[in-house]
C-alpha positions in Angstrom: 140.5 160.8 62.9 141.3 164.5 63.5 138.4 165.2 66.3 139.4 161.9 68.4 143.9 162.6 68.4 145.7 164.9 71.0 147.2 166.5 68.8 148.8 167.4 65.1 152.3 168.3 63.5 150.9 168.8 60.0 152.8 170.4 57.4 149.2 170.9 56.0 147.1 173.8 55.6 144.0 172.4 56.5 145.3 170.1 58.6 146.1 173.2 60.8 143.4 174.8 60.6 141.1 171.7 61.5 143.0 170.8 64.4 142.3 174.6 65.7 139.1 173.9 64.9 138.8 171.1 67.0 140.4 172.6 70.0 143.5 170.4 69.4 147.2 170.8 70.2 148.3 172.1 67.0 152.4 172.0 65.6 152.4 173.8 62.4 155.4 173.1 60.3 155.2 176.0 57.5 155.9 175.8 53.9 154.6 178.5 52.6 153.1 182.3 53.1 149.9 181.6 53.3 150.1 179.1 56.6 152.3 182.6 58.1 149.2 184.8 56.9 146.4 182.7 58.6 148.3 182.4 61.4 149.1 186.1 61.8 145.3 186.8 60.9 143.9 184.7 63.8 146.7 185.7 66.2 147.9 182.3 66.6 150.4 182.0 70.5 151.9 178.8 69.8 154.8 177.2 69.2 155.8 176.7 64.8 158.4 175.4 62.6 159.6 176.6 59.2 160.0 173.5 56.8 163.8 174.6 56.1 164.1 175.3 59.7 163.4 171.5 60.8 167.2 169.8 61.0 167.6 172.5 64.0 164.2 171.1 66.3 163.8 167.7 67.8 160.5 165.6 67.5 160.9 166.1 71.5 160.7 169.7 71.3 157.9 169.7 68.7 156.2 168.0 71.8 156.9 169.9 74.1 156.3 173.1 72.8 152.6 171.6 71.2 151.9 170.8 74.7 152.8 174.4 75.5 149.4 175.4 74.0 148.4 177.8 72.0 145.4 180.9 72.0 143.7 182.4 68.9 141.7 185.6 68.4 138.2 184.6 69.0 136.3 186.2 66.4 138.7 185.2 64.1 138.6 181.4 65.1 138.2 179.1 62.0 135.6 177.0 64.1 133.2 179.9 62.8 134.8 179.6 59.5 134.5 176.1 59.5 131.0 175.6 61.3 128.9 174.5 58.1 131.6 171.9 56.9 131.5 170.1 60.4 128.1 169.8 60.5 128.2 167.9 56.9 131.1 165.9 58.3 129.4 164.4 61.3 
């Protein structure tokens, strides 16, 4: 399902990771430090919001920011970490 979508607005950690893995537009909604730490570790350049701040942003703004794209540090790309999982799921 994730492989076939255009992008994801996701509050789930694994949804974010799989979206990045498949090269999809991703807009993380952060509810834990775990997600923030991973985004820092992979040097994610895209937009995101903390769950406590959702009342300050509209869905339209999320989509606009998500469509602006992002980059991640290539040697930290989750694609390498999830290569075996991807093979199993296919």
